[in-house]
Phi, psi and omega in degrees: 000133182270135176245140178203181180252121178257117180261136178257114178265120180262122178280124181293143180293152179293145179290137177240142180293155178303150181300135176091357180220128178242120180236138175291151180297141181293150177292136181303135178088359180235154176254135179294146179293139179273140179293142177287130182300132177082354182281137177228151178288140179297141179279148177295148180298146179288145178293146180298143179241157176081190182286146178295141180274132179262123182287139180298150181242039181090179182286144180290135182295320179293329177294318178296317180297322179297318180294317181297314180295326177295320178289336178260037185299337182284348176277134181308136177074352182295322180297319179295317179296324179299318179293314182296311181298322180296318179294317178297319181297316180297321178295319180289320181296324178298331182268323186258349181063029176284168174278161176121007180299317180297319178296320180296316180295318179299317178298319179295316182296311181297316179299320180294316178297320179295320179296319178298318180296318181295315180297319179297319179295319180296316179299317181297318180293318181295316182293323185263012184294142179284159178268150177245148178275187182296331179274001177091356180271158180291136175247349175224164178267152179176174182275137180213145176291145182298328180290341182272351180290151178247155176305131183101344180291141177254144185200171174230162180114022181285355178294333178286119185298323184274342175050054178288317178222150182224171175256109181279146179225154164298140185297340178288342179268158177301139180206170184263329190212167176216133178283118184271317184202158175235122184238165175234124181285163183294158177294160178141167179293158180298121185273000186105160185297315183296314181292321178297321177295320179296317178297319180295319180297313180299317182293320181292318180298316179297325185282317191270351180303323182271000184266341183232156177277158181294339183285346182247353185297328180288344180267359187235148167250147179259121179244140178226140178255126186227148175302129186249018177208163179296322180297311181295323180297315181290330180283319185196120180262029180286141178236131174260126177260120190234134171268133180237135180293131180297319182274006175095350181202145176213166180227138183086170181272141178264357180274148179287000000 
């Protein structure tokens, strides 16, 4: 019987990676990089939610126009345009998300206030308007627009440079001034304030020389109202020639 030594060689099991992590085997001769403590991979950006945002494209043009017209409320029709442009601007801004909401609202507010002031002034003038007799002359005193005066009318209120409204009086009562004549200057482009004033002065002097006697001319100053802008000139080239009492008050008509 043969006796010998039988050795049992046990083959070690293959290494398996820890549960839950699969790593490729390292390249021979290199060490795998160690993770930085606390480092995490950036998360992908979240998808946008809600309605898409529309980027503004500058200030709305109608909003700018509304603000400009509102600031120029003293120009005829500007107040109405400010309100219209402001409403259109707000409708467009709501849809396009442009800038200019504040300008549109400001234009609407200023235009509305100007319209209220104009309407109130018109109502006040109409209610307080003086009465005229059968011959067309004033028989009572009251407020009247300067444009509504007729040649021969007597009135007070010439201290106001723009003479928008005056207090008309019967000429038999004390008053400051009398409208002598109403003229229309020749057609043509606006020549400037100085040239327009010179034309108005010449026209008024030629017209009123024959309307008053030489005995009263030293007691009167000649005042004339003339269009003072290109807009006013193109709208109406009417000139009012007015006699004003030198001592501030007169009674009766100075016209022949």
